[in-house]
C-alpha positions, -999 to 999 in steps of 0.1 A, spaced: -329 580 -403 -334 566 -366 -369 555 -363 -361 549 -326 -352 583 -319 -379 597 -337 -405 575 -318 -388 584 -285 -392 622 -292 -427 621 -305 -435 600 -274 -417 628 -251 -433 655 -268 -467 639 -270 -471 642 -308 -474 602 -310 -507 590 -320 -518 561 -299 -541 531 -309 -558 506 -285 -573 476 -297 -599 462 -275 -621 484 -255 -631 462 -225 -621 462 -187 -584 466 -201 -584 487 -229 -607 515 -219 -590 525 -189 -555 524 -207 -569 547 -236 -581 572 -210 -548 572 -193 -528 577 -224 -553 604 -236 -550 623 -201 -513 620 -204 -518 644 -237 -520 618 -266 -543 615 -293 -558 582 -288 -580 561 -313 -600 532 -297 -607 503 -319 -633 475 -313 -651 452 -335 -684 458 -313 -702 486 -331 -724 491 -300 -696 496 -277 -678 521 -301 -714 540 -305 -715 542 -264 -678 555 -262 -685 582 -291 -715 595 -273 -692 602 -240 -706 571 -221 -686 547 -201 -695 512 -198 -667 504 -175 -671 512 -137 -636 522 -133 -640 549 -160 -664 578 -154 -684 590 -184 -673 626 -175 -637 614 -184 -648 602 -215 -669 630 -227 -640 656 -215 -615 637 -236 -637 634 -266 -646 671 -265 -609 678 -264 -601 657 -293 -580 634 -275 -603 602 -279 -623 587 -306 -637 554 -311 -639 533 -344 -644 499 -357 -622 504 -387 -587 495 -386 -579 518 -414 -581 545 -391 -547 533 -375 -528 539 -406 -510 569 -390 -507 555 -356 -473 553 -342 -478 531 -312 -506 503 -307 -516 483 -275 -536 451 -283 -561 445 -252 -580 418 -267 -597 390 -248 -577 355 -245 -604 330 -233 -600 292 -232 -615 269 -260 -644 244 -250 -613 216 -248 -595 240 -225 -567 249 -249 -558 287 -254 -583 305 -277 -560 328 -298 -587 338 -322 -592 371 -308 -553 380 -310 -552 366 -345 -581 384 -357 -563 418 -343 -530 408 -358 -546 400 -395 -561 435 -393 -533 453 -378 -510 438 -403 -528 457 -431 -519 492 -416 -485 482 -398 -459 505 -409 -423 516 -406 -415 534 -372 -446 516 -352 -445 502 -318 -469 472 -311 -473 459 -277 -493 429 -267 -512 433 -234 -535 403 -236 -526 374 -212 -512 344 -230 -486 318 -231 -448 323 -228 -437 329 -264 -466 344 -281 -451 376 -289 -421 358 -306 -438 330 -320 -472 348 -331 -472 383 -329 -434 390 -346 -442 366 -379 -474 384 -386 -460 419 -384 -425 415 -396 -433 415 -432 -411 426 -461 -392 459 -455 -400 458 -415 -372 445 -394 -380 441 -354 -355 462 -334 -347 487 -364 -378 499 -380 -406 479 -362 -407 476 -323 -426 448 -305 -432 441 -269 -454 425 -243 -466 443 -212 -493 422 -194 -523 440 -181 -526 443 -143 -563 455 -145 -583 447 -111 -618 458 -119 -633 477 -90 -601 483 -70 -605 518 -56 -566 520 -48 -547 506 -76 -556 517 -112 -535 517 -144 -513 546 -135 -504 536 -99 -498 499 -107 -464 490 -119 -458 481 -153 -437 452 -164 -423 455 -200 -404 431 -220 -393 438 -256 -378 417 -283 -349 438 -285 -333 464 -263 -348 491 -284 -381 476 -282 -382 476 -246 -368 511 -243 -394 526 -265 -423 507 -248 -411 514 -214 -408 552 -225 -444 551 -239 -459 535 -206 -439 557 -184 -462 587 -196 -492 571 -182 -479 548 -156 -459 558 -123 -435 527 -122 -420 507 -151 -404 473 -144 -383 463 -176 -373 425 -182 -351 409 -204 -377 397 -232 -414 395 -239 -412 357 -229 -401 367 -193 -428 393 -192 -453 370 -203 -444 344 -177 -445 373 -149 -480 377 -158 -489 341 -155 -469 336 -125 -488 362 -108 -523 346 -114 -510 313 -109 -498 322 -75 -533 334 -66 -551 303 -82 -528 280 -63 -533 296 -31 -571 301 -35 -574 262 -42 -552 255 -10 -578 278 10 -608 258 -7 -592 225 2 -585 237 37 -624 245 39 -633 211 29 -607 193 52 -618 217 80 -655 208 74 -647 171 77 -629 180 111 -655 201 126 -633 231 123 -640 268 114 -618 275 85 -623 312 89 -613 313 125 -582 290 116 -573 315 87 -577 346 111 -554 330 138 -529 321 111 -529 356 98 -514 368 132 -481 355 121 -461 385 110 -439 364 85 -443 335 62 -479 335 57 -503 353 35 -541 347 41 -563 336 12 -599 327 17 -620 299 4 -654 307 -16 -676 291 -41 -647 293 -68 -627 321 -84 -642 340 -111 -630 369 -136 -610 366 -166 -576 360 -150 -577 336 -121 -598 306 -136 -580 310 -171 -544 324 -170 -529 293 -154 -542 272 -181 -522 290 -207 -490 281 -190 -501 245 -185 -510 242 -220 -477 255 -231 -457 232 -210 -477 202 -221 -461 212 -258 -429 206 -239 -438 174 -225 -441 186 -188 -473 184 -167 -477 214 -145 -493 195 -117 -499 224 -92 -518 242 -120 -539 211 -129 -548 202 -93 -557 236 -82 -578 241 -113 -596 208 -103 -602 219 -70 -615 252 -77 -639 241 -106 -653 217 -80 -663 244 -55 -695 253 -69 -708 217 -67 -696 216 -34 -717 247 -26 -747 229 -40 -741 199 -19 -740 220 10 -774 237 2 -788 200 -4 -775 189 30 -790 218 46 -824 213 29 -822 176 40 -818 186 75 -851 205 72 -867 174 57 -868 191 21 -853 180 -12 -835 204 -36 -863 196 -60 -892 219 -55 -874 242 -31 -869 279 -36 -833 291 -33 -824 327 -35 -789 337 -46 -776 369 -33 -747 382 -56 -737 369 -91 -707 391 -100 -676 371 -97 -664 398 -70 -678 422 -45 -688 457 -59 -686 451 -97 -709 441 -123 -686 417 -141 -699 381 -142 -672 365 -164 -664 329 -152 -683 337 -120 -690 307 -100 -727 319 -90 -735 309 -128 -724 273 -122 -742 274 -86 -774 285 -104 -770 259 -132 -763 231 -110 -793 239 -87 -817 243 -117 -806 209 -129 -815 195 -96 -847 209 -96 -846 239 -75 -866 271 -83 -838 296 -83 -839 333 -84 -812 359 -77 -805 395 -67 -776 417 -73 -776 452 -73 -747 453 -102 -762 429 -125 -795 433 -138 -795 401 -159 -775 368 -165 -775 342 -191 -777 306 -180 -782 271 -193 -770 283 -227 -792 312 -238 -819 315 -212 -819 352 -197 -827 354 -161 -834 392 -144 -825 401 -110 -852 402 -83 -860 433 -64 -843 430 -29 -870 427 -2 -879 410 29 -905 392 11 -878 379 -14 -859 365 13 -889 350 33 -899 333 2 -867 311 -1 -863 276 19 -825 285 14 -808 318 9 -772 313 -6 -746 342 -3 -723 340 -34 -712 377 -39 -707 398 -5 -711 431 -20 -709 460 6 -741 473 -3 -759 443 14 -773 445 46 -764 413 64 -784 420 95 -814 423 74 -806 391 54 -804 372 87 -835 386 100 -855 377 71 -841 344 59 -852 309 71 -818 294 66 -786 306 47 -756 290 32 -729 315 33 -699 310 11 -680 341 20 -683 343 57 -703 375 54 -727 371 83 -707 356 109 -702 387 128 -740 394 132 -762 379 158 -793 358 147 -810 326 154 -814 316 116 -793 287 106 -761 295 90 -740 270 69 -706 281 59 -681 262 37 
């Protein structure tokens, strides 16, 4: 009996049953792609409300429409559950759970471990398990394998394990799951072959690598590259400010070089689940090997300092108007971590708001995508309705997220003073004082 051939045939014939653990920004789009490729997909999440929403045919992720979800539910290709027992006859599992940092800055592996502990109760011969959650190099071999390779199961023979890091970019209108190349690394050649065969049914381009550890490193390299270059752009902004140079002009001019330069832009600090977090998984792993990942640590320090730098800009601008931060009304425009999404994970806007509040400012915000946020622990702030009166009520307007829906000329015409962290209003004419990074 060849478990490998049986699984490959089931994948080719679309009779293999797929399970996706974690129905967030990564898991739901992946589940939809597999279902649309013809597989029966069981979507698992411990969040009851999320699964109930899914089973009503409603999407809670911007990159997936409710019409897609309802169509797949009606056709029996997608079903949500909170019960791991529903995975007993599943042939292939993708784990897409969060991997945050702990308060000490170390990797928080609790979600992966909880998923593995539950999965261990239903793992069986002939199953493929792929970890998609971003983590440190070695996780698949050191954490996933020992928890699943129990008596009677041998990786590469009757159990297949691989890593294939997610590459989801929420809100990206061009690159989705299907047309973003997928890096796959299995513990054995058979593991890689099966995982590649599975993902090739839903993704146009598969990039096999020699091991799961290499695949894990690929994911961290991608996001460390971005974190370090964002930090460089942020430090360039700070240095340019001290030198009296417009950093945006300098970046635009440097971008005319047709080789050897890729533009990155300063801002209030990176957000989302990847850039502020993923590099520190690599840094943590290297510390266990007695090596200090200096670029990662330095870029993290610079990027984490940017919300405070923005608040300093606000304080100085108010001071020039003979006002202190305490008692001043500040309107923050945009709290999502990037334009045109509702995702506030690790958003620098939250830090900007909290620091301003700590300094005594009366802070409100408007974001068309984010109706409410949680600050200062558990305090909820709701988005204010956008209006000229809202802008005119502020001693300072701070542009943190440059959503395309914002009318920047209107913002300029109705604001007393603006701190623009995204260079959003530079192309518009106005007498309103504008302070950039």
